[in-house]
C-alpha positions in Angstrom: 24.7 14.3 17.3 25.8 16.3 14.3 27.7 13.3 12.9 24.5 11.2 13.2 22.4 13.9 11.4 25.0 14.0 8.6 24.9 10.3 8.1 21.1 10.4 8.1 20.9 13.2 5.5 23.6 11.4 3.4 21.6 8.2 3.5 18.4 10.0 2.4 20.3 11.6 -0.5 21.9 8.4 -1.6 18.5 6.6 -1.3 16.8 9.2 -3.4 19.4 9.1 -6.1 19.3 5.3 -6.1 15.5 5.4 -6.5 15.7 7.7 -9.4 18.3 5.5 -11.2 16.1 2.4 -10.6 13.0 4.3 -11.9 14.8 5.4 -15.1 16.3 1.9 -15.8 13.4 -0.3 -14.9 10.3 1.9 -15.6 8.3 -0.8 -17.4 8.9 -3.3 -14.5 7.9 -0.7 -11.9 4.8 0.2 -13.8 3.7 -3.5 -14.1 4.3 -4.1 -10.4 2.4 -0.9 -9.6 -0.6 -2.0 -11.8 -0.6 -5.5 -10.2 -0.5 -4.0 -6.7 -3.4 -1.7 -7.6 -5.4 -4.6 -8.9 -4.7 -6.7 -5.8 -5.6 -3.8 -3.5 -8.9 -3.1 -5.2 -9.8 -6.8 -5.1 -9.0 -7.0 -1.3 -11.1 -3.8 -0.8 -14.0 -5.3 -2.6 -13.8 -8.6 -0.7 -13.6 -6.7 2.6 -16.7 -4.6 1.7 -18.7 -7.7 0.7 -17.7 -9.5 3.9 -18.5 -6.5 6.0 -21.9 -6.2 4.4 -22.7 -9.9 5.0 -21.6 -9.7 8.6 -23.8 -6.6 9.2 -26.8 -8.4 7.6 -26.2 -11.4 9.8 -25.9 -9.2 12.9 -29.1 -7.4 12.1 -30.9 -10.7 11.6 -29.7 -12.0 14.9 -30.8 -9.0 16.9 -34.3 -9.2 18.3 -36.6 -6.4 17.2 -37.8 -4.0 19.9 
């Protein structure tokens, strides 16, 4: 159990150091990927909201008034 915890903590440490090295060496690439991801995410959110609004309008029109 202790050996497993040591391996886990070591892996986290090595991963954090690796991430820092990658961020320092490829900061422009990471920023461009981040910007593209934000753009895609906002587009998906907008499309979902429009589709949801259209679906709710269709549902309201299909329901009989009481």
